[in-house]
C-alpha positions as CSV (number, residue, x, y, z in Angstrom):
1,M,8.2,2.1,-20.7
2,G,5.3,-0.2,-18.3
3,R,1.4,0.9,-17.8
4,G,2.5,4.1,-15.3
5,H,4.4,5.6,-18.5
6,V,2.2,8.4,-19.9
7,W,1.9,6.9,-23.1
8,A,0.6,3.9,-21.7
9,V,-1.7,6.2,-19.6
10,G,-2.7,8.3,-22.5
11,C,-3.6,5.0,-25.2
12,A,-5.8,3.8,-21.9
13,M,-7.6,7.2,-21.8
14,N,-8.4,6.4,-25.7
15,G,-9.5,2.9,-25.1
16,A,-11.8,4.3,-22.6
17,S,-13.3,7.0,-25.2
18,A,-13.4,3.9,-27.9
19,L,-15.7,1.9,-25.2
20,A,-17.7,4.7,-24.7
21,A,-17.7,6.0,-28.2
22,A,-19.4,2.7,-29.1
23,G,-22.1,3.0,-26.7
24,D,-20.6,0.9,-23.8
25,P,-20.2,3.4,-21.1
26,R,-20.4,0.7,-18.1
27,A,-17.0,-1.5,-20.2
28,A,-15.4,2.2,-20.1
29,V,-15.4,3.3,-16.5
30,E,-13.1,0.8,-14.9
31,P,-10.2,1.2,-17.7
32,G,-10.8,5.0,-17.4
33,R,-11.1,5.0,-13.6
34,D,-7.2,2.4,-13.8
35,A,-5.9,5.2,-16.4
36,L,-6.7,7.8,-13.8
37,E,-5.1,6.5,-11.3
38,R,-1.9,5.4,-13.4
39,A,-1.6,9.3,-14.6
40,V,-2.1,11.0,-10.7
41,A,0.6,8.7,-9.4
42,A,2.6,9.4,-13.1
43,V,2.4,13.4,-13.6
44,G,0.1,14.4,-10.8
45,A,-3.5,15.2,-10.7
46,G,-3.4,19.1,-11.7
47,H,-1.6,17.5,-14.9
48,V,-4.0,17.9,-18.2
49,L,-3.6,14.2,-18.6
50,A,-5.3,13.3,-15.3
51,V,-7.9,16.3,-15.8
52,N,-8.7,14.7,-18.8
53,L,-8.9,11.5,-17.6
54,E,-10.8,12.9,-14.7
55,A,-13.7,14.7,-17.1
56,G,-14.0,11.1,-19.7
57,L,-14.6,9.3,-16.4
58,A,-17.6,11.7,-15.5
59,Q,-19.1,11.7,-19.1
60,D,-19.1,7.8,-18.6
61,L,-20.5,8.2,-15.0
62,R,-23.2,10.5,-16.0
63,L,-24.4,8.1,-18.7
64,L,-24.8,5.3,-16.0
65,G,-27.0,7.8,-14.3
66,E,-24.2,8.4,-11.3
67,T,-24.8,12.2,-11.2
68,E,-23.5,13.0,-8.2
69,E,-20.1,11.4,-8.7
70,A,-20.1,12.5,-12.3
71,D,-21.2,15.8,-11.3
72,A,-18.2,15.8,-8.7
73,R,-15.4,14.8,-11.1
74,E,-16.5,17.4,-13.8
75,R,-16.5,20.1,-11.0
76,A,-13.1,18.9,-10.0
77,A,-11.5,19.3,-13.7
78,L,-12.5,21.9,-14.5
79,A,-11.5,23.8,-11.5
80,A,-8.2,22.4,-11.8
81,L,-8.0,23.4,-16.1
82,A,-8.8,26.7,-15.0
83,V,-6.1,27.2,-12.6
84,T,-3.3,25.6,-14.8
85,H,-4.6,26.4,-17.6
86,G,-6.7,29.8,-17.4
87,A,-10.7,30.0,-17.4
88,D,-10.6,31.0,-21.4
89,H,-7.7,28.8,-22.6
90,S,-9.0,26.7,-25.3
91,Q,-9.0,23.5,-23.3
92,T,-10.8,24.4,-20.6
93,R,-13.5,26.0,-23.0
94,Y,-12.9,22.3,-25.0
95,M,-13.7,20.6,-21.8
96,R,-16.6,22.9,-20.3
97,S,-18.3,22.4,-23.8
98,G,-19.0,18.6,-22.9
99,A,-16.4,17.3,-25.7
100,R,-15.0,14.2,-25.1
101,P,-11.4,14.3,-24.3
102,Y,-8.8,12.5,-26.2
103,W,-5.0,11.9,-26.1
104,D,-3.5,12.7,-29.7
105,F,-0.7,10.8,-29.6
106,E,2.0,9.6,-32.4
107,G,4.7,7.6,-31.0
108,Q,7.8,8.3,-32.3
109,P,10.6,6.2,-33.6
110,I,13.2,5.3,-31.4
């Protein structure tokens, strides 16, 4: 599979989220940026996985006081979701609420 596989990227998103939930958004930023880059390479910037990573990174940056970058990333994520899913889709509303994105992953037996 490798680091670029969507399963690995999704797990990396959950890892960054766990760091933020543990009260260490500074530690979450680099894995979040890395996972976002891998998601964009794997599935494109408009895919919900990449958009969720963008929104999570925005939350971490905001907690660190980097509001300009955080606001830009949040706007980009919400705009992408509105285009791909619609402004009233449950995923778009979830992200607009400020809730932390996560990837619900259950690896399948081979």
